[in-house]
C-alpha positions in Angstrom: -6.1 8.4 18.5 -9.8 8.5 19.5 -10.8 9.1 15.9 -9.2 5.8 14.9 -11.1 3.9 17.6 -14.3 5.6 16.6 -13.7 4.7 13.0 -13.1 1.1 13.9 -16.4 1.0 15.8 -18.3 2.5 12.9 -16.6 0.2 10.4 -17.4 -2.9 12.6 -21.1 -1.9 12.5 -20.9 -1.6 8.8 -19.2 -4.9 8.6 -22.1 -6.6 10.3 -24.5 -5.2 7.6 -22.2 -6.1 4.8 -22.0 -9.7 6.0 -25.8 -9.8 6.5 -26.5 -8.8 2.9 -23.6 -10.8 1.4 -21.5 -7.9 0.1 -18.2 -9.7 0.0 -16.3 -6.9 -1.8 -17.6 -4.3 0.6 -16.7 -6.6 3.5 -13.1 -7.0 2.3 -12.8 -3.2 1.8 -14.1 -2.5 5.3 -11.7 -5.1 6.7 -8.8 -3.3 5.0 -10.0 0.0 6.4 -10.1 -1.5 9.9 -6.6 -2.9 9.3 -5.4 0.6 8.3 -6.8 2.0 11.5 -5.1 -0.6 13.7 -1.8 0.1 11.9 -2.2 3.8 12.8 -2.9 2.8 16.4 0.2 0.6 16.5 -1.9 -2.6 17.1 0.0 -4.6 14.5 -1.4 -8.0 15.5 -5.0 -6.8 14.9 -3.9 -5.1 11.7 -2.5 -8.3 10.3 -5.6 -10.3 11.4 -8.0 -8.0 9.7 -5.9 -7.9 6.5 -5.7 -11.6 6.4 -9.5 -11.8 6.6 -9.7 -9.4 3.7 -7.1 -11.3 1.8 -9.1 -14.5 2.1 -12.2 -12.9 0.7 -10.4 -11.1 -2.1 -8.7 -14.3 -3.2 -12.1 -16.0 -3.2 -13.8 -13.3 -5.3 -10.8 -12.2 -7.4 -10.4 -8.6 -6.3 -6.7 -8.0 -7.1 -6.3 -4.4 -5.8 -7.7 -5.1 -2.3 -5.7 -8.3 -2.3 -2.5 -6.3 -2.9 -3.5 -3.8 -0.2 -4.1 -6.6 2.2 -0.7 -8.1 1.5 1.0 -4.8 1.9 -0.8 -4.1 5.2 0.2 -7.6 6.4 3.8 -6.8 5.4 3.7 -3.5 7.3 2.3 -5.2 10.4 4.7 -8.2 10.3 7.7 -5.8 9.9 6.6 -4.0 13.1 6.2 -7.4 14.8 9.8 -8.3 14.0 8.9 -10.8 11.3 11.2 -9.2 8.6 11.4 -12.2 6.2 7.6 -12.7 6.1 7.2 -8.9 5.8 9.5 -9.0 2.7 7.6 -11.9 1.2 4.1 -10.3 1.6 5.4 -6.9 0.4 7.0 -8.6 -2.7 3.6 -10.3 -3.4 1.8 -7.0 -3.1 4.2 -5.3 -5.4 3.8 -8.0 -8.1 0.0 -7.5 -8.1 0.2 -3.7 -8.0 2.6 -3.8 -11.0 0.4 -6.3 -12.8 -2.7 -4.1 -12.5 -0.6 -0.9 -13.1 -1.6 0.7 -9.8 -0.1 4.0 -8.7 0.4 2.3 -5.3 3.3 0.3 -6.8 5.8 3.1 -6.1 5.0 3.3 -2.4 5.3 -0.5 -2.1 8.5 -0.5 -4.0 10.0 2.1 -1.6 8.9 0.1 1.4 10.4 -3.1 0.0 13.6 -1.2 -0.6 13.6 -0.2 3.1 12.9 -3.8 4.2 15.7 -5.2 2.1 18.4 -2.9 3.6 
């Protein structure tokens, strides 16, 4: 678990630089990476918070794949927090985007959605 915490620290340092230079796409990608680390640590509130930040940026700049990853991470976190209906909503939205952009991630999201709907 120490590796995830170290990864978060390093990513947060990179995030400061990305914000300083105005690299919005890199900022969103880093926020997603931090969200992934928090999911792995079981800190679902923080995972959702970081994914929501990334989602806002991606919607602003039009990055569809990271938008979908953000929605999926939010869905994963919300499910763990007991917010099943919201988790289903976000996961469906992620799946729509992944299918639209023909991403190989669509299958994983489809499987998770199937689990959520049981």
